[in-house]
N, C-alpha and C positions, 0 to 999 in steps of 0.2 A: 802876896806873902800870907796875908791874913786868911784868904780863901783856902790855901793849903794847909795851914797850921790849924785852922779852927774846925775842921770836919774830917769825917771818914771818906776815903776815896772809893770809888766803885772798883770792883775787881775783875769785871767782865764788860764787854761791850754792851750786853743787854742792861746791866746795871747803869752804865754811862747813858744809854739811850732813854732810860726811865727818868733821868734828871731833867729839870727844866731847861729849855734851850739856852738860856743865858749861863747856867752853870756848866753845860756842856761846852760852851764856847770857852769860858774861863779855863776849864780843864785842859782843853786841847791847845789853847794859846800858851799856857804855861808849860805844858809838855813840849811844845815846840821851842820854846825859849830855853829850856833846860837841855834839850837835844843839841840846839845850836851852841850853847856854852860847851857842852861836851865835845863837839866837833872842833871847836876853836882850841881847846886844851889838847885834844889828841893830835891835831895838826901843827901844834907848837906856835899858834898864833897868840896864845894867852897862856901865861904860866899858871900852873895849879896852885902855887903859892899865892898869887894875886887873888884867885878865886877864894882860897881859904881866908885870906885877909879881909876880903870884902863881905863874903857871904857866911863864912864860918861853917857851922855844922848845918845851916839851913839846907844845903845841897844834899848831904846824906839823909837828913830827916825827910826831905822831900822824896828822895828816891824810895825810901822805905814805904812811904804812903803810896807812891805811884807803881812800885815795882810789880805787884800782882796784876794790875791792869796792863801795863806794858808788855810784860811776858806772856800774858794771855793773848794779846793782839799779835805779837811776834810769832808765837806758836801756831796761831790760826792762819797767819799769812805766810808762813815759811815757804810753802810750796810756790808762792807767787814772787818771792823776793829775787832780786837780781843776783845778789851774792850767793844765795843757795844754788841758783841755776848755773852760775859759773864756779861752782865748788868752792865757795868762800874766798875767791881770789879778790884781792884789792885791786888787781890790774885790769879787771873787766873795764873796757872803755865806756864812755858815756853813751856811744852809739850802741853798743852791745846791750846796755841797760834799757835805753830807749826802745830798741827793737823788742826786747823781752816784754817791757811793760805794754807796748802796743799789742803784742801776741796774747798777753794775758787778759787784757781789758777787751 
């Protein structure tokens, strides 16, 4: 939490890559943790109310700091994303996505 609150975040992958490796790792790990939290809420495994009670405004403040970087990465990788390939369908099977990733990579 201190890492996120005490500094400016990179807004592009180039800025992220310019950071020392240990800071890149902290940035990515935190982003993954927040993404996991979002998935748990979106899939109703965790209530938004509980997140609000335990983390409060930290979630929205963190998103404000991470948003430019996340949106930049999503935009740059849009053509490679499974959902984009399957027209935004949440019903794309895991095998469809795996095949797509294998084709892209």
